[in-house]
N, C-alpha and C positions, 0 to 999 in steps of 0.2 A: 371678572375682567376678560377672560377668554371668550365668553359669550358676547360681550360688548365688541370685542375684536371681530367676532364672527359677523355681527350686524354691520360693522363698518366695512368689512371685507365684502359682504354681499351688496353694500351700497357702492362698492368700487372706490371707496375712500381709503386707499391703501396706506397713506401715511398714518392716519388714525388707527387703522387696523394693526399696523406694526407697533404703534406705541402701546396699545392694549395688550398685544400678544407678548411683548417684551416685559410689561409689568407683570403679567400672569406667569411668564417664565421665571422671572426673578423670585416671585413668591414660591412657585413650585420647587425651585432650587433651595431656597431657604428652609422649606419644610421637608425637603428630601423626597418629594414625590416624583419618582422616576417616570410614572406614567404621565403625570402632568407635564413634566419636562419634555418628554417625547412628543406629546400631543402639540404643545406649543411650538416646538422646533418644526414639526410638520406643517402647522399653520403658517408659520413664517415663510417656510419654503414655498408654500402655495402662493403667497402674496408675490414673492419674487418671480414665481413662474408666470403669474398673471402680468407682471411687469416686463416679462421676456428677459429678465436678468437670470439666465440659465445657470451660469456658474454659481451664483449665490443660492439659487434654488437647490441644486444638487448638493451643495455643501450642507444646508440645512436638513435636506432629506436624509443624507448619509448619516448625520449626527443622530437624527431621530431613529433611523433604522438600527443603529448600533445599540441604542438603548432598548429598543423593543426586543432585539435579539438577546440582550443581557437578561431582560425580565421574562423572556419566553412568550411574548404576546404575538401570536401568529397572525391576528388580524392586522396589527400594527406593521408587522414585517411585510406582509403581502401588499398592504396599502402603500407603503413607501417603495417597495419594489416596483409597483405599478406606476407611481408618479415619476419615479426615475426614468422608467421606460417612456412615459409621455414626453419628458424633456428630451430624451434622445430622438424620439419621433419628430418633435418640433425642430430639432437640429438636423433633420434628414439623415440621421445615423441609424438606419433602419436594422442593420444586424444587431447593434447594442439594444435597441428598442425591443426587438424580438426576444433577446436573451432575458431581459428584465421582466417582460410580460409572461414569458413561459415560466420563469421562476415563480412569479406571483401566482400564476394559474395552478402550478403544482401545489403550492401551500393552501390555496383555497380549496382545491380538490381534496387534499389530505384532511382539512378541517371541516369540509362539507359545507362551505359557505357558497350557497347557490348565487347570491348577489355577485360576490367576488368572481366566481367562475364565469358568469354571464359577462361581467365587465371586462375581464381579461380576454375572453374569446373575441369580444367585439373589438377590443384594442388590437389584438393580433390580426383580425380582419382588416383593420385600418392600415396596418403596415403593408399587408399584402396588396391592398388597394393602391397604396403609394408606389409599390413595386410593380404595378400593372400585372400582377398575378391574379387575374379576376376569378379564375376557378377556386384558388385557395381562399380568396377574400370572401366569396360567396359561401363556401363551406363553413368558415368560422362565423360569418354573420348569421347563417341559418342555425348553427348550433346555439349561438347566443340567443337568438330569437325564441327558440324552442324552450330554453330554460326561462326566459323572461315570461313567456306565456305560462309555463307551469307554476311560476310563483306569483303571477299576477302583477309583475313590475311594469306598470304601464309606460313610464318614461323610457325603459329599456326596450320595450316592444316598439315604441315609436321611433327611437333612435336606430334600431336595427332594421326596421322597415324601410326607413329613409336610406340607410347605408346600402341595403340590397337594391333599392332603386338606383342608387349612384353606380353600382356595379353594372347594372343593365344599361344605364345611360352611357 
């Protein structure tokens, strides 16, 4: 059910995605799968973020975050901190966005998640770009680019090259 929700989400059919995520959430709750609950709550939050319903998105992300903290899933903690940071960035609350991205970055560094490190470095660069702090934005984008090149993450390489181009623009 969750995977069907993912398909509808990727097709931007958000009402159907929500229907399937909620069905999957109900079953996860019924069987007591905390990981499943947290995952579905995060997916529901992502749909609301894509709909620009930021209060709802944060509500679901925070519920998901609390469960991941309870069960000690660092990847889920970092992912939710990062997505909450994106919500704050979309709301132009750059100090809060930086706080969340830096927390996510610290967890990814602690766990050695190169993907997560690169993503959060790039997100921090985005905040500095919005703040017109071009030297800082460039520093973070270049760090993210280096890691993406090291791990062969092509979409991350492309994103950071584009972001570096935006700084110079």
